[in-house]
C-alpha positions as CSV (number, residue, x, y, z in Angstrom):
1,M,163.0,41.9,157.4
2,T,164.9,45.2,157.4
3,T,163.5,48.7,157.3
4,T,164.8,49.0,153.8
5,Q,163.3,45.7,152.6
6,R,159.9,46.7,154.1
7,I,159.9,50.2,152.5
8,L,160.9,48.7,149.2
9,G,158.1,46.2,149.5
10,L,155.5,48.9,150.4
11,A,156.8,51.0,147.5
12,A,156.4,48.1,145.1
13,A,152.8,47.5,146.3
14,A,151.8,51.1,146.1
15,P,151.1,51.4,142.4
16,A,148.5,48.7,142.6
17,S,146.7,50.4,145.5
18,H,144.1,53.2,145.0
19,G,142.7,56.0,147.1
20,E,142.1,55.0,150.7
21,D,143.9,51.6,150.2
22,L,147.1,53.6,149.6
23,V,146.9,55.5,152.9
24,P,147.9,52.7,155.2
25,L,150.9,51.8,153.0
26,L,152.0,55.4,152.9
27,H,151.6,55.7,156.7
28,E,153.7,52.6,157.4
29,A,156.3,53.7,154.9
30,N,156.5,57.1,156.6
31,E,156.9,55.5,160.0
32,L,159.7,53.3,158.7
33,Y,161.3,56.3,157.0
34,Q,161.4,58.2,160.3
35,Q,162.7,55.1,162.1
36,G,165.5,54.6,159.6
37,L,166.5,58.3,159.9
38,Q,166.5,58.1,163.7
39,D,168.6,54.9,163.7
40,L,171.1,56.5,161.3
41,Q,171.2,59.7,163.4
42,R,172.0,57.7,166.6
43,S,174.7,55.7,164.7
44,M,176.2,58.9,163.3
45,A,176.2,60.6,166.7
46,A,178.2,57.7,168.1
47,R,180.5,57.6,165.1
48,L,181.2,61.4,165.1
49,G,181.2,61.9,168.8
50,G,184.8,63.1,169.1
51,L,184.7,65.6,166.2
52,P,184.5,69.3,167.0
53,T,181.1,71.0,166.1
54,E,182.9,73.3,163.6
55,D,184.1,70.2,161.7
56,L,180.6,68.8,161.6
57,M,179.3,72.1,160.3
58,C,181.8,72.0,157.5
59,A,180.9,68.4,156.7
60,A,177.2,69.4,156.6
61,D,177.9,72.2,154.3
62,R,179.9,70.0,152.0
63,A,177.0,67.5,152.1
64,G,174.6,70.2,150.8
65,M,173.0,70.8,154.1
66,P,174.2,74.3,155.1
67,C,173.9,75.2,158.8
68,D,174.7,78.2,160.9
69,A,176.2,79.0,164.3
70,S,172.8,79.1,165.9
71,Q,172.4,75.3,165.4
72,D,173.6,73.0,168.1
73,R,175.7,69.9,167.7
74,D,172.6,67.5,167.7
75,E,171.0,69.6,164.9
76,V,174.1,69.4,162.8
77,I,174.4,65.7,163.2
78,L,170.7,65.4,162.2
79,L,171.5,67.4,159.0
80,L,174.4,65.0,158.3
81,A,172.2,62.0,158.9
82,L,169.5,63.4,156.7
83,A,171.9,64.0,153.9
84,E,173.2,60.4,154.1
85,W,169.7,58.9,154.6
86,E,168.2,60.7,151.6
87,R,170.7,58.8,149.4
88,T,169.6,55.4,150.6
89,P,167.4,53.1,148.5
90,A,164.8,53.1,151.3
91,A,164.5,56.9,151.4
92,M,164.5,57.2,147.7
93,A,161.8,54.6,147.4
94,Y,159.7,56.3,150.0
95,A,160.1,59.7,148.4
96,E,159.0,58.3,145.0
97,M,156.1,56.5,146.7
98,A,154.9,59.7,148.4
99,E,155.3,61.8,145.3
100,D,153.3,59.3,143.2
101,A,150.6,59.2,145.9
102,A,150.4,63.0,145.9
103,R,150.0,63.0,142.2
104,R,147.0,60.7,142.7
105,G,145.5,63.0,145.4
106,V,146.6,60.8,148.4
107,C,148.4,62.5,151.2
108,L,149.1,61.9,154.9
109,I,148.3,65.5,155.8
110,P,144.6,65.7,156.6
111,E,142.5,68.2,154.7
112,E,140.9,70.9,156.8
């Protein structure tokens, strides 16, 4: 099963879960979201390895992820990966799942 398939499965199961039963689903989906972003970042770093940082910064700006000269190459590649990742079905399903959970009072950030 791929990361996308698993996140989509968790997102489909989430509406039927309540309260504390939702937390493990949300936690697993969050871990998979982070893993998917990291995988895409590594792939993108390999794919874009030969491009000048200035070109990457322009691409990030065009992708709606503005950056500045203080950011290094790895940070710019992360911004590009994030812009691409956020448009994937897995990321969109996770975002919707997290937003729905938050509306129901469930969050991964512990209350103090």
